[in-house]
N, C-alpha and C positions, 0 to 999 in steps of 0.2 A: 488311570487319570490324565496321562498324558494326552491320550486320544479324546479324552473328553473335552480337556483344556482346547486343543485344537477345533474339533468339532464346534465347541461355543463360539470360538473365534471367528468361524466360518460362518456361524448363523449370525453373528452380530454384523458380519460385512454385509452378508445378504439383505437384512433389515434396514442398512445403510445407503446401499444402491439406490433405491428409488429416490431417497432425499439428494444425492450426489448427481445422478444423471438419468435415472427412469432406466438404464439398462439393466435388467434383472436375468438376461440370459446368462446361463452357467457355462454355455459353448458358444464361442466366436469364430467364424471362418477367417482366414488371414488371408488378404489378397496382397500377393507379392508385385512390389513394383521394381523390376531391376532382376538381376543375375540370382540373387538369394535373400532370403528374408533379413529384414533388420530392424531396428528400434522403431522406425517410422511406420512400418508397416503394424508391427504390435499397437502403435497409437491410434492409428486410423482403426483397426478393428475394435479397439477399446473404446473410443471416443467418440466414431461416428454414428453409433446407434442414441447417443443422448441426445436430449432435446436441446433447440436453439437456445444459446443465452446462459447454459449450464457452462460451469467453470471448464469442464472436459473440452467442450465445443471450442470456448474462446483459447482455451490452450492449443488446440489441434490447429486453428487458424493461426496462431503466433508461429507454432513451430514450421509452418509451412512458409515462412518468412525469413526463418533462419535465426541467428545471434542476434540480440538485440537489447540494448537499456532504454527505456522511453518513459522519463518521470517515475511514476510508481509502479511501472512493470519490466518485469524483464524476461527474456526468452533464451534458453540454452538448448542448441543443437548439437551434441558430440555423438554422431554416428560411429565414428571410430571406436569409441569406448561404450558404444550402446546405452547411451545415458539422453534423457530429454529432461527440463525442468522449465517451468513457469510458474511466475508468482506476480500477485499484484495485490495493490492495498488501496483501501478505500473506507472512509467512517470509523477509521480506527481499528479495522480488521484487515489482517495480511491473510493471504490464501495462497497457498501454494500446491502445484502437482508436480511430480517427478516420476518417471519411469525408467526402469533397466530390465536388462534380462542377462541370464548367463547360460553357458554351453554346459548340457550334463556331459557326466563321461560315456554314456552309451552311445552318443553322438545323433541319436534318433530323437532327443528331446531337449527343450529349453524351457528354462523357469523363467518367467517374466512377472515383474513385481510395478505394483501401482500404487504410490504412497500419497495420499490426499491430507494435507497439512493446513492447519488453523491456527492462528496465533492471536490473541487478546487478552488485555490485562497481565501482560506477561509470562503467559502458559502456552506453550506448545502442544497441539493435539496432533497426532496422525492415526490415519485409518489406513492400515496396510494390507493389501490383498493379493493373492498371489493366483496366476495359471500357470497351466504347464502346456507348453506348446509341442505337438505333434509333428514331426518334421513330414512325415508321409501323409496325413491326413489335413495338413496344413489349417489345424484347427487348435483354438488355445482354449482350457477348459479350467474353471474354477477349482481351485485346491485348498486343502486347509493349509495353514502356514505350515512349509515344511521346516521346522525347527526340532532338534531334539529335545530342547527345552526353553518354553516360553518364557521371556523372563517377567519376573513378578515385581512389585514395587520392592519388596524386601531385599531382591537381586542387586537393586541399584542404591543399596547401603553398605557402605565399608563398615562391614561388622567387627572389624577388628580395631578402628579407630572409633568409632561412633559410641556415644555413651548410651546407655539403658534406656534414657528417657526416649531419645530419639529413635531406637528399635522399636520401643513398644509403641510409638505414636503410629510409625511408619505399619507396624503390624496390624493395629486395631483399627486404623482408618476403614472408615466405610462410604458408600454411596459417593454424593459428591466430594465429600471431606478428600476422598482418597484419588481423585481426577489429578491433583497435581503432582502424586507420587507415581502416576502411570509412566509405561514406557513410551518413549519417544524415539521414533525410528528415523534414519537418515542412509538413502540408499548411496552406494559407491558411484562415482564417477570415475575415479581411478581406484584401481584394486578391484578385490570381490567381496571384501566384507561389511555387514550391514552394521552400522553403530547404533548405539542405544543408550539414552540418558532418562533422566526424571523430566515428565512434560513441563514442570516448574523448575528452572534449574537454581532457583534459590529456596527452594522449598523446605532444605535442611541446608547446614553450612556446608561449604564447599569440602572443606577437610573430610566430612563425613560422606561425600557422595562417592560412588562408584560406578564409571561410565564402563561400558563393557561393549563387546562385539559378538557378532553371530557370523562364526567364519563358513566359508563356503566350503562344502567337501566333496563336490562334483555331483552331487544328487539333492542337495539340500544345507542347511546350515546347522552348526555345530555351537552352541554355547559358550561361550568363554570370558568367564569374570575378573 
């Protein structure tokens, strides 16, 4: 079941890629500028194939300018910590893209994450995809989310505190009704763990919510509620 869930997430990510940037390649060559590969190299590999005017190309241009905040847009370039973020807001919609990477224990691979976030009517939605970078081939390949357990809406409920009605409501939610309970991910700028909470922070009472983390284990992530 775990492998099936991961495969479904990957399939959904692939279906969404054309809408995000039309970069449907599952394998991307990485051209290194400098002595060793870094977050900017991964960003160029991922964003460059995207069509002009997409969020990815806008972010790539912003990252080339470095750190800044201008009106409704902001760019963060943290090469030391291997983290990039760009956000912009227009017509009531806030869009964000963030990227980071982790060094695997085998020293021959790195995991690269891309998180596309949209916010409207108070709900945050994220499409989180992963690549595995091979140091020898200098290629990043799209992979299933490297989670030992993919958080489900019910994992984001503190079942020791929540009442039965709230638990049943989250468990039984279907289709669009379940969107507000879905996991929303935040990549780490500091540290190595991915944070996770409900897409709508007000979907259920605060005291019933269970924010969790996906802890980096050297080759992937271990769910910690």
